C-alpha positions, -999 to +999 in steps of 0.1 A: -111+607-007-077+598-022-047+621-019-038+635-053-010+657-040+017+635-055+003+638-091+024+670-097+053+660-076+084+656-098+100+622-100+132+633-082+111+640-051+088+610-054+116+584-053+126+575-018+160+586-006+172+550-004+157+540-038+191+524-047+184+498-020+150+488-033+143+452-045+155+444-080+143+409-087+133+398-122+114+367-135+147+352-145+161+351-110+143+319-102+146+305-137+184+309-141+197+316-105+232+304-113+236+326-144+220+356-127+238+356-094+271+343-108+272+371-134+262+396-108+292+387-087+314+394-117+298+428-121+306+439-086+343+435-094+342+452-127+320+480-113+345+488-086+372+491-112+352+515-133+340+535-103+377+540-093+385+555-126+355+578-125+364+588-090+399+597-101+384+619-128+359+636-105+380+639-073+395+674-081+360+688-084+345+669-055+372+676-029+376+713-035+352+734-015+357+764-039+350+743-070+320+727-054+305+761-045+310+771-082+294+739-093+263+743-072+258+779-084+260+766-120+237+736-114+208+758-103+204+769-139+197+732-149+174+726-120+152+756-132+152+741-167+142+707-154+113+723-135+099+736-169+108+703-186+103+719-220+119+697-247+120+726-272+140+746-247+163+718-236+168+701-269+172+729-294+171+716-330+206+716-346+211+735-378+199+715-408+230+720-429+263+712-413+294+704-434+300+667-432+334+653-443+334+617-455+363+593-464+366+556-469+377+540-436+415+537-436+441+521-414+445+522-384+408+526-379+387+494-376+374+483-410+347+457-412+359+431-437+339+430-469+316+459-459+319+493-476+324+518-448+333+554-444+344+576-416+322+607-411+335+638-393+321+673-387+326+702-363+298+703-338+280+737-337+268+729-302+268+758-277+263+752-240+227+759-229+240+775-198+254+810-208+279+809-179+296+778-194+296+787-230+332+799-231+346+771-209+327+743-226+336+756-261+373+751-252+369+713-256+377+715-293+388+679-297+354+668-284+336+691-308+350+672-337+323+646-341+331+611-355+311+582-367+316+551-389+289+543-415+285+509-430+266+511-463+251+487-488+261+494-524+225+494-535+214+516-505+204+535-487+188+510-464+170+513-430+197+523-406+207+512-371+225+539-352+245+524-324+258+544-295+286+529-273+289+527-236+312+546-213+349+540-223+337+513-248+341+534-280+359+509-302+340+503-334+354+467-336+345+459-300+309+471-304+306+453-337+316+420-321+296+425-289+263+433-306+266+413-338+264+444-359+277+425-390+247+402-386+223+431-386+241+444-417+237+411-435+200+411-426+196+443-446+204+472-422+230+499-428+249+506-396+261+539-382+284+538-351+284+571-332+313+582-310+301+601-279+318+634-267+352+629-249+356+594-263+378+578-291+385+604-318+370+630-295+392+623-265+412+652-252+449+649-261+460+649-225+432+628-211+445+595-195+417+574-209+387+575-232+357+591-215+378+609-189+365+643-199+329+633-196+332+635-158+365+653-151+352+689-156+323+688-131+286+682-130+276+712-151+300+701-179+285+666-175+251+680-181+263+698-212+281+667-225+248+647-222+229+674-242+256+677-268+255+639-273+219+642-283+225+673-304+253+658-324+233+626-329+204+646-344+229+661-369+238+626-379+201+618-383+198+649-406+228+635-426+211+601-430+179+618-442+199+639-467+215+607-481+180+592-486+175+571-455+138+571-446+138+547-416+164+548-388+165+538-352+188+540-323+203+515-298+232+516-274+247+501-243+248+516-208+257+553-214+248+547-250+214+533-238+210+565-217+216+587-248+193+565-269+164+570-244+172+607-241+171+611-279+136+596-279+126+626-257+141+651-281+132+639-316+102+620-331+121+606-361+135+573-348+114+544-361+126+524-331+146+530-299+163+501-281+182+512-249+203+482-238+212+481-201+205+519-200+221+539-172+187+554-162+195+572-130+232+581-125+227+600-092+213+569-075+236+544-092+268+560-078+255+555-043+261+518-049+295+521-066+324+520-042+346+540-039+324+568-054+296+560-029+319+570+000+330+602-015+295+613-025+282+602+009+307+626+025+310+655+001+273+661-008+259+663+028+288+685+037+277+710+010+240+707+020+231+687-011+205+660-006+199+631-030+167+649-042+189+679-050+213+658-069+185+642-090+171+677-096+204+690-108+208+661-133+171+658-143+175+679-174+191+650-192+172+621-174+146+604-196+123+601-165+118+639-168+100+636-202+074+618-222+090+603-253+084+619-286+087+584-301+056+563-296+064+541-266+053+511-285+084+516-306+106+515-275+122+481-265+142+482-233+167+454-228+181+446-193+203+420-177+189+403-146+224+400-132+234+435-141+249+454-112+261+484-132+226+494-143+206+472-119+172+459-129+154+484-106+165+513-129+156+495-161+121+487-147+118+524-137+122+536-173+098+509-186+072+518-160+076+555-168+071+550-205+038+531-205+035+510-236+072+503-240+084+467-241+110+451-219+132+420-224+155+404-198+185+383-204+202+362-176+236+380-177+254+410-164+264+444-179+291+430-202+284+392-204+250+390-222+240+354-217+214+340-242+221+371-263+210+353-294+175+353-281+173+390-276+191+398-309+165+378-328+138+396-308+154+429-314+157+422-352+119+414-354+111+445-334+132+466-358+116+450-388+081+456-375+088+492-367+104+499-401+076+481-420 
């Protein structure tokens, strides 16, 4: 008789401890070996640079025994919520009416030439889900001023692509160029570029780089930043609906792909969700990223924290914890065969978890998306079909 004991075992316990070492081959490895392995080599260099910056941000929390004890006491709250995995509890609906300030995009902000655009701002009413953090998290006032840029057609509103940037990559101009957002606009879509907490306009005044505050305040604050990212994005979805938009979808790169997938667990409204190179499993990814891997490998065991514990503490904002509220057939996951930031094993894991989702591979790395035109055309057709 088969053993069904694993049916109710949560994912953070099912995955082997050394999951980050598991095979990660794709069908493109044999077809484009030069492109896949050459681009992968580039990612190792870039990954080490990014990991070094994140290590600098997190070191004061990780290397202080007093701060780590405080963190672990706070994280038990999120582990209990993850055990219940109740989307209504985790992703409380934002208020329907929030004051939105709009103004035409003006210098020095990026302005797409020939496209009417406006800068949207509002004060986020987000309150930390953990009562013990509400005062401290509320002090990040700059991050609570939400910003987005909205490209509109004069005869709109049109179906809208909400784009969410990657970690540190908050520039509207850079994202427009990297993902051919002007092309999507010319094909009939309005575009809304969303700035994540602690990035760009939302960066703390004393933070040394965009995104620093996402990790600098500890794991519990990181949990709240993830949940706030979804909360604020849902306010922007309300705004789009109030302006007459009837079809909207979400895409994003890396951390933006993570938030895109998480939003699909919180809200049924997106007509399509397209996580691009999504950072599916942060706890395991950092075990590959030197120098973070060495610090985590020392600090966590010293504090009696296993990899299963780490996953459990972060599971509240991991898409693997939930079934999507969006029909999985409306989810297209894009991954790079040579990606060594969010390696193929993690992209496959999300695809397998969301049965019915589609997956598309390109033969490049995290930043250099080779044969990108192929997936952009596929993405456009997917969006058209979902919005029909």
